[in-house]
SEDOKOL-297946 format. One record per residue (C-alpha): residue in three letters; y, z, x. Coordinates in steps of 0.5 Angstrom, whole numbers, padded with zeros to 4 digits, always signed. Example, Ala and Ser with C-alpha at 12.3 -4.5 7.8 and 13.67 -1.06 7.14 Angstrom:
BEGIN
ALA-0009+0016+0025SER-0002+0014+0027
***
This chain:
BEGIN
MET-0021-0047-0019ALA-0022-0039-0020LEU-0014-0039-0017VAL-0011-0043-0022ILE-0015-0040-0028ALA-0013-0032-0025LEU-0005-0034-0024ALA-0004-0038-0031LEU-0008-0032-0034VAL-0003-0028-0031PHE+0003-0032-0033ALA+0000-0032-0041SER-0002-0025-0040LEU+0005-0023-0038ILE+0008-0027-0044GLY+0004-0024-0049ALA+0006-0017-0047THR+0012-0019-0047ARG+0012-0022-0053VAL+0008-0016-0057ALA+0012-0010-0054ALA+0018-0015-0056ALA+0015-0015-0063LEU+0013-0007-0064ASP+0020-0006-0062PHE+0019-0003-0055ARG+0023+0002-0052ASN+0024+0008-0047ASP+0021+0013-0051PRO+0016+0019-0048TYR+0011+0017-0054ARG+0010+0010-0054TYR+0005+0006-0051ASN+0006+0001-0045VAL+0003-0005-0046ILE+0006-0008-0040GLU+0004-0002-0036TRP-0003-0002-0038GLU-0003-0010-0036LEU+0000-0010-0030HIS-0005-0004-0027ASN-0011-0007-0031PHE-0010-0014-0030PRO-0012-0014-0022ALA-0017-0008-0022LYS-0022-0012-0027TRP-0022-0019-0023LEU-0023-0016-0016TYR-0029-0012-0020GLU-0032-0019-0022PHE-0030-0022-0015GLY-0034-0017-0012GLU-0040-0019-0017LEU-0040-0025-0014PHE-0043-0021-0007ARG-0048-0016-0012ALA-0055-0017-0014GLY-0054-0019-0021ARG-0059-0014-0026SER-0064-0017-0030ARG-0064-0016-0038ASP-0068-0009-0039GLN-0063-0006-0034GLN-0057-0008-0037ASP-0061-0006-0044ARG-0062+0001-0040ASP-0055+0002-0038LEU-0052+0000-0045LEU-0057+0005-0048ARG-0055+0011-0044PHE-0047+0009-0045PHE-0047+0010-0052GLU-0052+0016-0052LEU-0046+0018-0046ALA-0042+0017-0052ARG-0044+0022-0057GLU-0046+0027-0053ILE-0038+0028-0050GLU-0036+0027-0057VAL-0041+0034-0058LEU-0038+0037-0053GLU-0031+0035-0053ARG-0031+0038-0060ASP-0035+0045-0058LEU-0029+0046-0052GLY-0023+0044-0058ASP-0026+0050-0061VAL-0021+0056-0060ALA-0027+0061-0059MET-0031+0058-0054GLY-0029+0060-0047GLY-0032+0065-0042VAL-0039+0063-0039ALA-0040+0059-0045GLY-0033+0055-0045ARG-0034+0054-0036GLN-0041+0053-0038ARG-0039+0047-0043ALA-0033+0044-0039GLY-0039+0043-0033GLU-0043+0039-0037LEU-0038+0035-0040GLU-0035+0033-0033ALA-0041+0031-0031ARG-0043+0027-0037TYR-0036+0023-0036ARG-0038+0021-0028GLU-0044+0019-0031ARG-0039+0015-0036GLY-0036+0012-0031ARG-0042+0010-0026LEU-0044+0006-0032GLU-0037+0003-0035ASN-0036-0003-0030GLY-0043-0005-0032VAL-0043-0005-0038GLU-0037-0008-0040ASP-0040-0014-0035SER-0046-0015-0040ILE-0042-0014-0047GLU-0037-0019-0044GLY-0043-0024-0042ARG-0047-0024-0048VAL-0041-0026-0053THR-0038-0030-0048ALA-0045-0033-0048MET-0045-0033-0057LEU-0037-0036-0056LYS-0040-0041-0052ALA-0045-0043-0056GLU-0041-0044-0062GLY-0036-0049-0058ILE-0031-0045-0058THR-0029-0047-0053THR-0020-0051-0050PRO-0020-0057-0046LEU-0016-0054-0040PRO-0013-0059-0035ILE-0017-0060-0029LEU-0022-0055-0031GLY-0024-0059-0038ASP-0027-0055-0043MET-0028-0047-0042LEU-0027-0041-0047TRP-0020-0038-0046PRO-0018-0034-0045PRO-0025-0031-0042VAL-0027-0025-0045ASP-0024-0019-0041PHE-0023-0012-0043GLU-0024-0004-0041PHE-0026+0001-0044ALA-0020+0007-0045ASP-0018+0012-0050SER-0014+0007-0055PRO-0007+0008-0057ARG-0005+0010-0064SER-0001+0006-0068LEU+0005+0009-0071VAL+0005+0005-0079VAL+0011+0006-0084SER+0012+0004-0090PRO+0017+0006-0097ARG+0016+0012-0101ASP+0017+0008-0107ARG+0012+0002-0106ILE+0007+0000-0101GLU+0010-0005-0095LEU+0008-0005-0087ILE+0016-0004-0086ASP+0015-0002-0078SER+0009+0000-0074TYR+0009+0002-0066LEU+0004+0003-0061LEU+0003+0012-0059ARG+0001+0014-0052ALA-0006+0015-0053ASP-0006+0022-0050LEU-0002+0026-0056ASP-0006+0031-0059LEU-0007+0032-0066GLY-0001+0037-0066GLU+0003+0032-0063ILE+0001+0026-0067GLU+0004+0030-0074GLN+0011+0032-0071ILE+0012+0025-0070GLU+0009+0023-0076ASP+0014+0028-0080ARG+0020+0027-0076ARG+0020+0020-0078ALA+0018+0022-0085GLU+0024+0026-0085ASP+0029+0022-0082ASP+0028+0015-0085GLY+0025+0018-0092VAL+0019+0014-0092SER+0011+0015-0092THR+0008+0016-0084LEU+0002+0015-0081ALA-0001+0015-0074PHE-0008+0011-0074GLU-0014+0010-0069THR-0015+0004-0067GLY-0021+0001-0064GLY-0018-0005-0060ILE-0012-0008-0058GLY-0011-0014-0055ALA-0008-0014-0048TYR-0010-0018-0043PRO-0015-0014-0041THR-0017-0012-0048ILE-0018-0004-0049ILE-0023-0002-0053ALA-0024+0005-0056TYR-0031+0009-0053SER-0035+0009-0059GLU-0042+0011-0060GLY-0045+0005-0063TYR-0047-0002-0060ARG-0045-0007-0066THR-0038-0002-0066THR-0036-0005-0058LEU-0039-0013-0060GLU-0034-0013-0066ARG-0028-0010-0063VAL-0029-0014-0057ALA-0031-0020-0060HIS-0024-0017-0066GLU-0019-0018-0060TRP-0021-0023-0057ALA-0021-0028-0063HIS-0014-0024-0062ASN-0013-0027-0055TYR-0015-0034-0056LEU-0010-0034-0063PHE-0004-0032-0059PHE-0004-0040-0055GLN-0005-0043-0063PRO+0001-0041-0069LEU-0003-0038-0072GLY-0004-0032-0066PHE+0004-0034-0063ASN+0007-0033-0070TYR+0004-0026-0071TYR+0010-0022-0072ASP+0014-0027-0076ASN+0011-0024-0083ASN+0006-0019-0086ASP+0002-0025-0089LEU+0001-0027-0082ARG-0002-0021-0079THR-0006-0020-0084MET-0008-0027-0083ASN-0010-0026-0076GLU-0013-0019-0078THR-0018-0022-0083VAL-0019-0028-0078ALA-0021-0022-0072ASP-0025-0018-0077ILE-0029-0025-0079ALA-0030-0027-0072GLY-0032-0020-0070HIS-0037-0019-0075ASP-0040-0027-0073VAL-0040-0025-0066ALA-0044-0019-0067ASN-0049-0022-0071ALA-0050-0028-0067VAL-0051-0023-0061ILE-0055-0018-0063ALA-0060-0024-0066ARG-0061-0026-0058TRP-0060-0018-0055PRO-0062-0014-0060LEU-0062-0007-0057GLU-0066-0001-0059ALA-0063+0005-0062PRO-0064+0012-0060THR-0069+0016-0063SER-0067+0022-0061GLU-0062+0024-0068PRO-0065+0027-0074PRO-0063+0021-0080MET-0058+0023-0083ASP-0059+0026-0091ARG-0058+0021-0096THR-0061+0025-0102GLY-0054+0027-0104PRO-0049+0024-0109GLN-0048+0017-0106VAL-0040+0015-0106ASP-0038+0007-0106VAL-0031+0008-0101ARG-0029+0001-0104ALA-0029+0002-0111GLU-0026+0009-0110LEU-0020+0007-0105ARG-0019+0000-0110GLN-0019+0004-0116LEU-0013+0009-0112ARG-0009+0003-0110GLY-0009+0000-0117GLU-0008+0007-0119VAL+0000+0009-0114ASP+0001+0001-0115ALA+0003+0002-0123LEU+0005+0009-0122LEU+0010+0008-0116ALA+0012+0001-0121GLU+0014+0007-0126GLY+0019+0010-0120ALA+0013+0016-0120ILE+0013+0017-0113GLU+0012+0025-0113GLU+0006+0023-0118ALA+0003+0018-0113GLU+0003+0022-0108ALA+0000+0028-0111LEU-0005+0023-0114MET-0006+0021-0107GLU-0007+0028-0104GLN-0012+0030-0110ARG-0016+0025-0109ARG-0016+0025-0101ARG-0019+0032-0102GLU-0024+0030-0108LEU-0027+0025-0102ALA-0027+0030-0097ASP-0031+0035-0102SER-0036+0028-0102GLY-0036+0029-0093ILE-0031+0023-0094TYR-0026+0025-0090PHE-0018+0021-0089ARG-0013+0026-0085LYS-0009+0023-0090LEU-0008+0018-0096ASN-0001+0016-0097GLN+0003+0009-0098ALA+0003+0008-0090TYR-0005+0009-0090PHE-0005+0003-0095ALA+0000-0001-0093PHE-0003-0002-0086THR-0011-0003-0089ASN-0009-0008-0093LEU-0009-0013-0086TYR-0015-0012-0086ALA-0017-0016-0092GLY-0023-0019-0092GLU-0031-0017-0093ALA-0031-0015-0087GLY-0025-0011-0086ALA-0022-0004-0090PRO-0026-0002-0096GLY-0018+0000-0099ALA-0015-0007-0098THR-0013-0010-0104ASN-0009-0016-0101PRO-0011-0023-0104ILE-0011-0027-0097GLY-0018-0023-0095PRO-0022-0027-0101LYS-0019-0034-0100LEU-0020-0033-0092ASP-0027-0030-0094GLU-0028-0037-0098LEU-0026-0041-0093ARG-0031-0039-0088ARG-0036-0040-0094ARG-0035-0047-0094SER-0034-0048-0086ALA-0041-0051-0083SER-0039-0045-0077LEU-0035-0040-0074ARG-0032-0046-0069ASP-0030-0050-0076PHE-0026-0044-0079ILE-0023-0043-0073LEU-0021-0050-0071VAL-0018-0050-0079VAL-0015-0043-0079GLN-0012-0043-0073ASP-0006-0048-0074PHE-0005-0045-0080THR+0002-0041-0081SER+0003-0040-0089VAL-0001-0038-0093ALA+0001-0044-0097GLN-0002-0049-0091LEU-0009-0044-0093ASP-0009-0045-0101ARG-0009-0053-0100TRP-0014-0053-0096LEU-0018-0049-0101THR-0016-0054-0105GLU-0015-0061-0102GLY-0020-0059-0097GLN-0013-0061-0091
***
């Protein structure tokens, strides 16, 4: 049975990677991320570890929690050390000391990583099964398909392209995760200048390859949401909604919003059953200063930009976005860029659990359908067969 499952996963994984690579206009570009290489390298290694787990003593709940807490604590420590070493003034003895500390943290994280992945996979799997989101398979019967499987890694950025005279996603592709910010900005600028477009390379929290790529995070909830979000993409790949992901932006929006909803619901269920006490070593944030409603600010800006672009005032719209970006930075909210590409990409994540600046009406429609559904399972069983917004509209008006 294990062999049948493994062979089926390999086959489906390679089909999925090939389709994703084709949809993303994959080519032999030294700056592009190679999804197929990731699949071929990580799939066998992951399942060899899982096979080895059959012969190792299981870890207790307390040990799992201790490892999880330390893993996320290490993420915070590594971020601080990396930031210190990125300071051009850091050198000499102090620099070597920080580098040694960073290397020690990497090694410790590496020792914990497989076990932490296994714990999170187990908890997400348990909640998905409890929801009844299983698939009937020949011989094997009802099972969670595909199995929850992810690897922590530096997640690639997604280079997003929009026209300057309107906000519309017209191209996107993945960039290598090891590129520094200077190289990223050169790629953005070159594409923008060559084609007269707006570009932005977004950091990603995960990529729905198999095993899924999940970015290192400082938070338990964030990681759970990302794992469940990307699993939802893998599940939907075998359904009409996911298989047709790249057909148009409406379907991409539906997919991303459904995955956001699944990630949010599953993370809530996992935390309710397996709460994880947050570290108390860091001082609480000072929230006495003025607070900014980022969602409201971005949505207002989006409306103003749309109005300017409709009048052909491209430079004025771009100047306004830069002005608001600086104002937000002065309030402690940092965006590297606010431009047409930013709004085009974030508009895919259109529900309440998605991006704060999204104004796509598909999001509220899917949120409403989720509210009307008795469970996450019922919601997914309905939306997985959608191939158009018209079908979503019919369900909301007619229930079919």
